[in-house]
C-alpha positions as CSV (number, residue, x, y, z in Angstrom):
1,M,-44.3,-11.6,-17.7
2,N,-44.5,-9.1,-14.8
3,L,-42.3,-11.1,-12.4
4,V,-40.3,-8.7,-10.2
5,T,-38.3,-11.0,-7.9
6,L,-36.9,-14.4,-8.7
7,S,-35.0,-16.0,-5.8
8,L,-33.7,-19.5,-6.3
9,S,-30.7,-19.5,-4.0
10,N,-29.5,-22.4,-1.9
11,N,-30.5,-25.2,-4.2
12,N,-28.6,-27.8,-6.2
13,F,-29.2,-26.3,-9.7
14,S,-26.5,-27.0,-12.1
15,G,-25.6,-26.5,-15.8
16,E,-25.6,-23.1,-17.4
17,I,-27.8,-20.2,-16.2
18,P,-31.0,-20.3,-18.4
19,I,-30.5,-16.8,-19.7
20,S,-33.3,-16.8,-22.4
21,P,-36.2,-17.2,-20.0
22,L,-34.7,-14.6,-17.7
23,V,-34.4,-11.9,-20.3
24,A,-38.0,-12.6,-21.3
25,M,-38.9,-11.0,-17.9
26,P,-38.4,-7.3,-18.6
27,G,-39.8,-6.3,-15.2
28,L,-37.3,-8.4,-13.2
29,Q,-35.7,-6.3,-10.5
30,I,-34.2,-8.9,-8.1
31,L,-32.4,-12.0,-9.4
32,E,-30.9,-14.3,-6.7
33,L,-29.2,-17.6,-7.8
34,A,-26.6,-17.8,-5.1
35,F,-25.3,-21.1,-3.6
36,N,-26.1,-23.3,-6.5
37,N,-23.8,-25.2,-8.9
38,F,-24.3,-23.1,-12.1
39,S,-21.4,-23.3,-14.4
40,G,-20.3,-21.8,-17.7
41,S,-20.0,-18.1,-18.5
42,L,-22.1,-15.1,-17.8
43,F,-23.8,-14.1,-21.1
44,N,-23.8,-10.6,-22.5
45,S,-27.5,-10.7,-22.8
46,I,-27.8,-10.3,-19.0
47,S,-27.6,-6.6,-19.9
48,N,-31.1,-6.8,-21.4
49,L,-32.5,-6.9,-17.8
50,T,-32.5,-3.1,-17.9
51,I,-34.3,-2.4,-14.6
52,L,-32.5,-5.1,-12.6
53,E,-31.5,-3.7,-9.2
54,L,-29.9,-6.8,-7.5
55,L,-28.0,-9.6,-9.2
56,D,-26.6,-12.2,-6.8
57,L,-24.7,-15.1,-8.5
58,S,-22.3,-15.7,-5.6
59,A,-21.1,-19.2,-4.6
60,N,-21.5,-20.9,-8.0
61,R,-19.0,-22.4,-10.5
62,L,-19.2,-19.6,-13.1
63,S,-16.1,-18.9,-15.1
64,G,-14.7,-16.8,-17.9
65,P,-14.6,-13.0,-18.0
66,I,-17.2,-10.6,-16.4
67,P,-19.1,-9.3,-19.4
68,H,-18.3,-5.7,-20.4
69,S,-22.0,-5.4,-21.3
70,I,-23.1,-5.9,-17.7
71,C,-23.6,-2.1,-17.4
72,T,-24.1,-0.9,-20.9
73,Q,-27.0,1.4,-20.2
74,S,-26.1,5.1,-19.7
75,V,-28.2,5.0,-16.5
76,S,-28.2,1.6,-14.9
77,S,-30.6,0.5,-12.2
78,L,-28.2,-2.0,-10.7
79,K,-27.6,-1.4,-7.0
80,V,-26.1,-4.7,-5.8
81,L,-23.7,-6.9,-7.8
82,Y,-22.6,-10.1,-6.0
83,L,-20.3,-12.3,-8.1
84,Q,-18.0,-13.6,-5.3
85,D,-16.9,-17.2,-4.9
86,N,-16.8,-18.2,-8.6
87,Y,-14.0,-18.6,-11.1
88,F,-14.3,-15.4,-13.1
89,S,-11.0,-14.5,-14.7
90,G,-9.6,-11.6,-16.7
91,S,-9.8,-8.0,-15.8
92,I,-12.5,-6.0,-14.0
93,P,-14.5,-4.4,-16.8
94,D,-14.2,-0.7,-17.0
95,S,-17.9,-0.6,-18.0
96,L,-18.9,-1.0,-14.3
97,R,-18.6,2.8,-14.1
98,N,-21.9,2.9,-15.9
99,C,-23.6,1.2,-12.9
100,T,-24.1,4.7,-11.5
101,N,-26.5,3.5,-8.8
102,L,-24.3,0.7,-7.6
103,V,-24.1,0.5,-3.8
104,S,-22.4,-2.9,-3.2
105,L,-19.9,-4.6,-5.4
106,D,-18.4,-7.9,-4.3
107,L,-16.0,-9.7,-6.7
108,S,-14.0,-11.5,-4.0
109,F,-12.8,-15.1,-4.2
110,N,-12.3,-15.2,-8.0
111,L,-9.4,-15.4,-10.4
112,L,-9.5,-11.8,-11.5
113,S,-6.3,-10.1,-12.6
114,G,-5.1,-6.7,-13.7
115,S,-5.5,-3.5,-11.8
116,I,-8.5,-2.0,-10.0
117,P,-10.1,0.4,-12.4
118,A,-9.8,4.0,-11.4
119,S,-13.2,4.6,-13.1
120,L,-14.9,2.9,-10.1
121,A,-14.5,6.3,-8.5
122,S,-17.5,7.5,-10.5
123,L,-19.8,5.3,-8.5
124,S,-20.7,8.0,-6.0
125,N,-23.2,5.8,-4.1
126,L,-20.8,2.9,-3.5
127,K,-20.6,1.7,0.1
128,D,-19.0,-1.8,-0.4
129,L,-15.9,-2.4,-2.5
130,I,-15.0,-6.0,-1.8
131,M,-12.4,-7.8,-4.0
132,W,-10.3,-9.9,-1.6
133,Q,-8.6,-13.2,-2.8
134,N,-8.0,-12.4,-6.5
135,N,-4.8,-11.8,-8.5
136,L,-5.2,-8.0,-8.7
137,N,-2.0,-5.9,-9.0
138,G,-1.0,-2.3,-9.2
139,D,-1.8,0.5,-6.9
140,I,-4.9,1.2,-5.0
141,P,-6.4,4.0,-7.2
142,A,-6.1,7.4,-5.6
143,E,-9.3,8.3,-7.3
144,L,-11.3,6.2,-4.8
145,S,-11.0,9.1,-2.5
146,S,-14.1,10.5,-4.1
147,L,-16.2,7.7,-2.8
148,K,-17.6,9.7,0.2
149,S,-20.2,6.9,1.0
150,L,-17.6,4.1,1.1
151,K,-17.9,2.0,4.3
152,N,-16.1,-1.3,3.5
153,L,-12.8,-1.4,1.6
154,L,-11.7,-5.1,1.6
155,L,-8.8,-6.0,-0.8
156,D,-7.0,-8.7,1.2
157,Y,-5.0,-11.5,-0.5
158,N,-4.0,-9.8,-3.8
159,N,-0.8,-8.5,-5.2
160,L,-1.4,-4.8,-4.7
161,T,1.6,-2.5,-4.4
162,G,2.3,1.1,-3.6
163,T,1.0,3.0,-0.6
164,I,-2.4,3.7,0.9
165,P,-3.7,6.7,-0.9
166,D,-3.9,9.8,1.3
167,G,-7.1,10.8,-0.3
168,L,-9.0,8.1,1.5
169,V,-9.0,10.4,4.5
170,N,-12.0,12.0,2.7
171,C,-13.9,8.7,2.9
172,T,-15.1,9.5,6.5
173,S,-17.8,6.8,6.5
174,L,-15.2,4.0,6.4
175,N,-16.0,1.2,9.0
176,W,-13.8,-1.6,7.8
177,I,-10.4,-1.3,6.0
178,S,-8.7,-4.6,5.3
179,L,-5.7,-4.7,3.0
180,A,-3.9,-7.8,4.5
181,S,-1.5,-10.0,2.5
182,N,-0.6,-7.7,-0.3
183,R,2.8,-6.0,-1.1
184,L,1.9,-2.5,0.1
185,T,4.8,-0.3,1.3
186,G,5.3,3.1,2.9
187,S,4.1,4.2,6.3
188,I,0.8,3.7,7.9
189,P,-1.0,7.0,7.2
190,I,-1.4,9.4,10.2
191,W,-4.8,10.5,8.9
192,I,-6.3,7.1,9.6
193,G,-6.9,8.4,13.1
194,K,-9.3,10.9,11.7
195,L,-11.7,8.1,10.6
196,E,-14.0,8.3,13.6
197,N,-16.3,5.5,12.3
198,L,-13.5,3.0,11.7
199,V,-14.1,-0.2,13.6
200,I,-11.8,-2.7,11.9
201,L,-8.3,-2.0,10.5
202,I,-6.3,-5.0,9.2
203,L,-2.9,-4.2,7.5
204,R,-1.3,-7.6,8.3
205,N,1.4,-9.1,6.1
206,N,2.6,-6.2,4.0
207,S,5.8,-4.2,4.0
208,F,4.8,-1.1,5.9
209,T,7.6,0.7,7.6
210,G,8.0,3.6,10.1
211,S,6.2,3.9,13.4
212,I,2.7,3.2,14.5
213,P,0.8,6.5,14.3
214,P,-0.3,7.5,17.8
215,G,-3.4,9.1,16.1
216,L,-4.9,5.6,15.8
217,G,-6.0,6.2,19.3
218,D,-8.3,8.9,18.0
219,C,-10.4,6.3,16.2
220,K,-13.3,6.3,18.6
221,G,-14.6,2.9,17.5
222,L,-11.5,0.9,16.7
223,A,-12.2,-2.5,18.0
224,W,-9.9,-4.7,15.9
225,L,-6.3,-3.6,15.0
226,D,-4.0,-6.1,13.2
227,L,-0.6,-4.8,12.0
228,N,1.4,-8.0,12.4
229,S,4.1,-9.1,10.0
230,N,5.3,-5.7,8.7
231,H,8.6,-3.8,9.2
232,L,7.3,-1.3,11.8
233,T,9.8,0.3,14.2
234,G,9.7,2.6,17.2
235,Y,7.6,2.4,20.3
236,I,4.1,1.1,21.0
237,P,2.2,4.4,21.3
238,P,0.5,4.7,24.7
239,A,-2.1,6.8,22.8
240,L,-3.6,3.6,21.3
241,A,-5.5,3.4,24.6
242,K,-7.0,6.8,24.2
243,Q,-10.2,5.4,22.9
244,S,-10.5,3.1,25.9
245,G,-14.0,3.5,27.3
246,K,-15.0,5.8,24.5
247,I,-16.4,3.6,21.8
248,V,-19.7,5.3,21.1
249,S,-23.1,3.8,20.3
250,G,-24.3,3.7,16.7
251,L,-21.0,2.8,15.0
252,L,-22.1,0.4,12.2
253,V,-20.6,-2.7,10.9
254,V,-23.9,-4.0,9.6
255,G,-24.8,-7.7,9.6
256,R,-21.7,-8.9,7.7
257,R,-20.7,-12.5,7.8
258,Y,-17.0,-13.0,8.8
259,V,-14.6,-15.9,9.1
260,Q,-11.7,-16.1,11.6
261,L,-9.1,-18.6,10.5
262,S,-6.9,-20.0,13.2
263,I,-3.3,-20.5,12.4
264,G,-1.8,-23.8,13.5
265,N,1.7,-24.6,14.7
266,N,4.7,-24.8,12.4
267,S,3.1,-22.3,10.0
268,Q,4.9,-20.0,7.6
269,C,2.3,-17.4,8.5
270,H,2.5,-15.2,11.6
271,G,0.2,-13.6,14.0
272,T,-3.0,-14.9,15.7
273,G,-5.1,-15.6,12.6
274,S,-6.9,-14.1,9.6
275,F,-10.2,-12.2,10.0
276,L,-12.1,-11.9,6.6
277,E,-15.4,-10.7,5.3
278,F,-17.3,-13.9,4.3
279,D,-20.6,-12.9,2.7
280,G,-21.7,-15.2,-0.2
281,I,-18.9,-17.7,0.1
282,R,-19.1,-21.4,0.8
283,S,-17.2,-22.5,3.8
284,D,-15.9,-25.6,2.0
285,D,-14.3,-23.3,-0.6
286,L,-11.8,-21.9,1.9
287,M,-9.6,-24.8,0.7
288,R,-9.2,-22.9,-2.6
289,M,-7.2,-20.2,-0.8
290,P,-3.5,-20.7,-1.7
291,S,-2.6,-19.7,1.8
292,T,-4.7,-22.5,3.3
293,S,-1.8,-24.9,3.0
294,Y,1.3,-22.9,3.9
295,C,-0.5,-21.0,6.7
296,N,-1.7,-24.2,8.1
297,F,-5.2,-22.9,8.9
298,T,-6.6,-25.5,11.2
299,R,-10.0,-24.2,12.1
300,A,-12.5,-21.6,10.8
301,Y,-15.0,-19.8,13.1
302,T,-17.7,-17.8,11.4
303,G,-20.5,-15.5,12.5
304,F,-22.2,-12.2,11.8
305,T,-21.1,-8.7,12.9
306,G,-23.9,-6.9,14.7
307,D,-25.6,-3.7,13.9
308,N,-24.2,-1.4,16.7
309,L,-21.9,-1.1,19.7
310,R,-24.0,-0.3,22.7
311,N,-21.3,-0.2,25.4
312,N,-18.7,2.5,25.8
313,I,-15.8,0.1,25.9
314,S,-12.4,-0.4,24.3
315,M,-10.4,-2.4,21.7
316,L,-11.0,-6.1,21.6
317,F,-8.1,-7.4,19.4
318,L,-4.6,-6.0,19.2
319,D,-1.9,-7.8,17.2
320,L,1.4,-6.0,16.6
321,S,3.5,-9.2,16.4
322,Y,6.4,-9.8,14.0
323,N,7.6,-6.3,13.7
324,Q,10.7,-4.5,15.0
325,L,9.1,-2.5,17.9
326,E,11.2,-1.6,20.8
327,G,10.9,0.0,24.2
328,H,8.6,-0.8,27.1
329,I,5.1,-2.2,27.0
330,P,2.9,0.9,27.8
331,T,1.2,0.6,31.1
332,E,-1.8,2.4,29.4
333,I,-2.7,-0.9,27.7
334,S,-4.2,-2.0,31.0
335,T,-7.0,0.6,30.5
336,M,-8.2,-1.4,27.5
337,Q,-10.5,-3.4,29.8
338,Y,-12.3,-5.4,27.1
339,L,-9.1,-6.5,25.3
340,M,-9.4,-10.2,24.5
341,V,-6.3,-10.8,22.4
342,L,-2.9,-9.1,22.9
343,N,-0.1,-10.4,20.7
344,L,3.2,-8.6,20.8
345,E,5.5,-11.6,20.0
346,H,8.6,-11.4,17.9
347,N,9.6,-7.7,18.5
348,R,12.4,-6.1,20.4
349,L,10.5,-5.0,23.5
350,T,12.4,-4.5,26.7
351,G,11.8,-3.6,30.3
352,P,9.5,-5.3,32.9
353,L,6.1,-6.8,32.4
354,P,3.6,-4.1,33.5
355,E,2.0,-5.0,36.8
356,N,-1.3,-3.7,35.7
357,L,-1.7,-6.0,32.7
358,G,-3.3,-8.2,35.2
359,D,-6.2,-5.6,35.3
360,I,-7.4,-6.6,31.8
361,T,-10.0,-8.8,33.2
362,H,-11.3,-10.1,29.8
363,L,-7.9,-11.0,28.4
364,G,-8.0,-14.5,26.8
365,V,-4.8,-14.7,24.8
366,L,-1.5,-13.1,25.8
367,D,1.6,-13.6,23.7
368,L,4.7,-11.7,24.6
369,S,7.2,-14.3,23.5
370,H,10.5,-13.6,21.6
371,N,11.3,-10.2,23.0
372,M,13.8,-9.0,25.6
373,L,11.5,-8.5,28.5
374,E,13.0,-8.8,32.0
375,G,12.1,-9.0,35.6
376,R,9.4,-11.0,37.4
377,I,6.0,-12.2,36.2
378,P,3.6,-9.9,38.2
379,A,1.5,-11.6,40.8
380,S,-1.5,-9.9,39.3
381,F,-1.2,-12.2,36.2
382,S,-2.8,-14.9,38.4
383,A,-6.1,-13.0,38.2
384,L,-6.2,-13.4,34.4
385,S,-8.5,-16.1,33.0
386,L,-6.2,-16.9,30.1
387,S,-6.9,-19.6,27.5
388,G,-3.6,-18.9,25.7
389,L,-0.2,-17.7,27.1
390,D,3.3,-17.5,25.8
391,L,6.1,-15.7,27.7
392,S,8.9,-17.8,26.3
393,N,12.2,-16.5,24.9
394,N,12.6,-13.4,27.0
395,Q,14.9,-12.6,30.0
396,L,12.3,-13.1,32.7
397,S,13.4,-14.2,36.2
398,G,12.0,-15.2,39.6
399,P,9.3,-17.6,40.6
400,I,6.2,-18.2,38.4
401,P,3.1,-17.3,40.4
402,E,1.6,-20.5,41.6
403,W,-2.1,-19.8,41.4
404,G,-4.7,-18.9,38.8
405,S,-4.7,-19.8,35.1
406,L,-0.8,-19.6,34.9
407,A,-0.7,-23.1,36.5
408,T,-2.6,-24.6,33.6
409,F,0.1,-23.9,31.0
410,P,3.0,-26.3,30.1
411,A,6.7,-25.5,30.4
412,Y,7.0,-24.3,26.8
413,A,5.0,-21.2,27.7
414,F,7.8,-20.1,30.0
415,E,10.9,-21.7,28.5
416,N,14.1,-19.9,27.4
417,N,13.9,-17.5,30.3
418,S,17.1,-18.3,32.2
419,G,15.9,-16.9,35.5
420,L,12.4,-18.3,35.7
421,C,11.6,-21.1,38.1
422,G,8.6,-22.8,39.7
423,F,5.9,-25.0,38.3
424,P,5.7,-26.0,35.4
425,L,9.5,-25.4,35.4
426,P,11.7,-26.9,38.0
427,S,11.3,-25.5,41.5
428,C,13.3,-22.5,42.4
429,N,15.7,-24.6,44.5
430,S,16.3,-27.4,42.1
431,G,19.2,-28.0,39.7
432,S,19.5,-27.4,36.0
433,S,19.3,-31.1,35.1
434,S,15.8,-31.2,36.4
435,R,15.0,-28.2,34.3
436,D,16.3,-29.9,31.2
437,D,14.3,-33.1,31.9
438,R,11.1,-31.1,32.4
439,S,11.7,-29.0,29.2
440,Q,12.3,-32.2,27.1
441,L,9.0,-33.7,28.4
442,S,7.0,-30.6,27.7
443,S,8.3,-30.3,24.1
444,T,6.6,-33.6,23.3
445,N,3.2,-32.0,23.7
446,H,4.1,-28.6,22.4
447,Q,2.7,-28.8,18.9
448,S,-0.7,-30.1,19.9
449,F,-1.1,-27.8,22.8
450,Q,0.0,-24.8,20.7
451,S,-2.7,-25.5,18.2
452,W,-5.3,-26.0,20.9
453,R,-4.2,-22.9,22.7
454,I,-4.6,-20.6,19.7
455,A,-7.8,-22.1,18.5
456,L,-9.4,-21.9,22.0
457,G,-8.1,-18.4,22.5
458,L,-9.5,-17.1,19.2
459,L,-12.8,-18.9,19.7
460,F,-13.0,-17.2,23.2
461,S,-12.3,-13.9,21.5
462,L,-14.8,-14.3,18.7
463,F,-17.5,-15.5,21.1
464,F,-17.1,-12.2,22.8
465,I,-17.2,-10.2,19.6
466,I,-20.4,-11.9,18.5
467,G,-22.1,-11.3,21.8
468,F,-20.7,-7.7,22.1
469,V,-21.7,-6.3,18.7
470,I,-25.3,-7.4,19.1
471,G,-25.8,-6.1,22.5
472,Q,-24.4,-5.4,25.9
473,F,-22.0,-8.1,27.1
474,V,-23.7,-8.8,30.4
475,E,-27.2,-8.9,28.9
476,Q,-26.1,-11.1,26.1
477,I,-24.0,-13.7,28.0
478,L,-25.8,-16.6,26.4
479,V,-25.0,-15.2,22.9
480,Y,-21.4,-14.8,24.1
481,F,-21.2,-18.6,24.3
482,G,-22.8,-19.2,20.9
483,C,-21.1,-19.5,17.5
484,D,-22.7,-19.5,14.1
485,Y,-20.4,-22.1,12.6
486,V,-17.2,-24.0,13.4
487,S,-15.4,-26.1,10.9
488,V,-12.2,-28.1,10.9
489,L,-10.1,-27.4,7.8
490,Y,-7.7,-30.3,7.9
């Protein structure tokens, strides 16, 4: 049979994959069986499809080990291997190094264990190395530095240890580095600032120490920076704003599906949420993530990254929360005009709130809580169209500005600032008893409002990203208010 392409994805097929009829098709180049209910193991005889270029078995119920025979030919034709969202276990076969033409490898959302094979470094054409949500351990192989074509390195939610290999500075095509929720240590490498094509950097929930490298401001396209829940010290570098207005056209994060998980109240997880690559994964299978329960993910927003950045604008998302940062909030942050989420909560920041933060006209979520900030809330904050605000647990004083979006937030957003007064706190000439009564009343609605605030703020931010990455913000305003998918996880 001379069949070249067989695409049976998005059906309700079940049982084992009918391997015998498939291997009777020696001319098969593309085999797509994704989003079905196939179960059982992946047979060794799959290697008999010697000219197969694309194998997509994602989003099924396959289990057992990944066959070592999958790339037994000395020269394999396979370019795309998608096995994500299954139940594959065991180690990653070293034989994958024989897939010398492999461009995209996605093994995420399985039960794989062991280390990442250093031999993958021989795949000189590899652009996508995606293995998030497994049980992988050990170091990130230093040998990966030879992958000059690598664009996406996504290893979140594993048990990886050690440091980020310095050799990755040679992977100058990197667009997306996501290493969240591992056990990585050491400092954030200074050389990351040399990756001029980097758009997304997510190092959340590790054990990184030292200061934030000012050189990150040299990443001309850095739109998403999430460093929350580490052990970072020192000051917030004003140089992070260096790339403001300098994001250049043509930086690619091509058509990848993503999911943004909103973290609910009373969660053991910190920060604003989790941003994950989501190609080939069922939305319902998010409940398989162990972190779903203890992080209290309440909502998932999904969409597709676009193919270029047409405006010369600045960072969209900045989360440095739950670290040990100190000093003042740099006034330079106000030049990041398209910043949608700014989360600096749970640090040791001091000094006044910068007056010019009110100039960030697109800011949707602002969380500066649990610091040691002092002085008045600038009147310019009234110009912000905020959907989420938390200035609580600081040392702020004076009246709360009475107009704009600040008037829409309950007392908990301002509480535990001994000198603050005015709505929604007691008026500036009232007694402390009134303040106590008002605080007690606001705490009744705190949990539900907090969840709503974060979800709405993230949705607002993600709507912007969806609209922005597929075209100019003003011209795509209708896309800005569109979302590919919204689900409630509880």
